N, C-alpha and C positions, 0 to 999 in steps of 0.2 A: 660818531659811530662807536658803539661799545665793542670792545675786544672780547672775543669768545674764549672761554677757558679751554685748557688743553683737553680736559675730559669731554666737553661738548664737541670740540673739533674732531676728536678721535671717534666718538659715537656717530657724528654726522658723516664722516668719511667711511666708516664701516657700513652704514646704511646705504650710502651711495654705491659702494662696491657690490653689496649684496643685490641691490636693484639692477645694476648693470649685468651682473652675473646671471640673474634670473631671466632677464630679457634676452641675453645671448643664448642661454639654454633653451628658452622657449622658441627662439628663431631657428635654432639648429634642429630641435625636435619637430617643429612644424614642417621643415623642409626635408626631413628624412624620407628617403624613397622606400617604396614597398618593393618586394621581390618582383623581378621582371615578369614572371609568369608562374602561376600556381599550377600544379599538375592537374591534368584533366580528371574529372570524377570517374571512378571505376564503375562500370555498369555490370549488372548481373541480371540474369533472367532465369526463370524456372527450368529452362531447357538445360542449363549448365549444372544443375543440381545444387546450386548454392543458396537457393531460396526454399522456404517451407511455408505453407499456408497453415494458419491455425484458426480455430473457432473461438470467438469470445461473445459473451452476451452483451446486449446493449445496456446502457444505463437505465433505460426505461424498463427493460425486462427484469433487471436485477432489483430495481426499486419495487416493481410489482410483486416479485417473489418475496422480498423482505416484508412488505406490507401485509401480504397474505399470511406469512408466517406469524407475524405479530398479532394479526386479527384472530388467527386460530387459537393462540394462547389466551388472548383477552376473552374469547368466548367461554373459556373454561376458568376464568378469573385467575389466571396465572400472570405474574409480573416477571417478564423476561426481557433479555436483550437479544437482538438478532444481528448476525453479521453475515455478509455475503462476500466471498473472495473470488478472484478470477482464477484461471487455470494455473497461474504462476504463484498463487497464494497471496496476491496483493489485495488488500481490503478495498472493496468498491463502495459498499454501503453498510452502515451500521444504524440500527434503531434501538434506542433504549426505551423500553416501555415504561409507562408511569409506575413508579414504585419499585422498579427493578433494583436489585442490590448492586452496590458499587463493583463487586467482583464479577458480576455477570457479563459486563461489557468485554473484558479481556478474555474471559473463558469462552464466550461465543466466537470471538475471532480465532482463537486457537483451535476450537472444535471444527470450524469451517476449514481452516488451513489443513488440519489433520485429515479430514474427509477427502479433500481434493488431492492431497499428496499421495494417498494410497488408493484413491478411487473406490472407497468403501465407507459404509456407515461406521461411525466411531464406535457404536455398540459392538460391531463385529471385530473391530480392531482391538477392543479390550480383551477379547478372547485370545488374541495372538500374543498378548503379554505373558501368558502362561509358558509358552515355548521360547519367547524372546523378551525377557523382562527389561532389557536395556533399551528397547524401542522408546520407552517413556522418557529417556534421557535426551532425545533429539530435540534441539531448541525449537521453540515455537509450537510444539505439539501438545495436545491434551487428549489422553486416552480415557475419555468418559463419554457415555452416551449423550447424543445431542447434535451430532454433525452428520450431514448427508451430502453425498456428492451429486452434482448435476452432470449428466453425460450427454454426449452427442456422438452417434455412431460408435458407441462403446468406450469412447475416450472421455476423461474428465475435462470439463470446461469451466466448472465453478464448484464452490462448496458453500453450503448454508449451515451456520452454526447457531445454536440456541442455548442459552444458559439462564438459570434462575428458577426454573420449576423445581418442585420437590424431588424429582427423579430424572435421571438421564433418559428413561423411557418416554416420559412426557416431553422433554426437550426435543428428542428425536422425532416424536410424533408431529410436533409443530414444524420442525425443519422439513419433514416429508411433505407437509401441506404446502410449503413454499415451492418445493420441487415440482409437485403436482400442478401448481398454477402455471408453470412454464410449459407443461405439456398440453395445455388447453389451446 
């Protein structure tokens, strides 16, 4: 039998110690106990005033509105992007029409966000900049025509933004077509 070198014996010993250590660690970890009892879930109901109901559009309704918006623009040979956001400003659907410019996507999202945030068409909000020019500095907003809010019982529940047409008036006209589809 050949005698092993010191280096080989040291490396073999180190590997053996590492393997035993890993096995011991695994056994200890596997047998670790969980806390005896987790606290019971806290319940809340509408009667105690801790809950609030909100209205949101279904994905089907949002998609229908976005498609109607894009169709209105395409009928006038306009290449636009459309975005629909929920009441919290989260993007739900975006459609980039054939040939729409690369900047139109982000602009549509920002217009929709702006419309739902202030519950007003963005063309109206542009007028507010005269008295409050720093409004335009709020992150995520875009004060150009092309955004329209969707409301239920007077409260904003979504926003539709359009970008890419030659003017904000046209963008907003198409956004309103999407809003009108939801009223049908």
